[in-house]
C-alpha angles and dihedrals in degrees: 000000000000092000116097118257091249092066089052092053091052091049091053093043090054090054094045109020120196096047098088093122092053090047093051092051092048089048090055096046104030108017096158090058094047091053090046092049091049090052094046096054117079120230092245094054117130123243091251094064090043088051089054090049091051091047089054091050088052092055089050090049092050090050092049092047093048091049090047093051091048091052092048091054093042093056100035112136113239119251114249117211 
């Protein structure tokens, strides 16, 4: 877990190429999970298992983004006219 998240993105992209945009989004929103997922997959994993892992990361990123937007709306300062 001491490696930067960018290295984890590259490892996952090597296993399932063509999903770099999704991986970059997940790295921005849930970097800890991206690093953990890259560590959990073996180097000889097939692209199908890496695809499932990236799909799971996307669900986590969607949840984080939705929660972040709810919190932003919840604590938004009122506009004074």
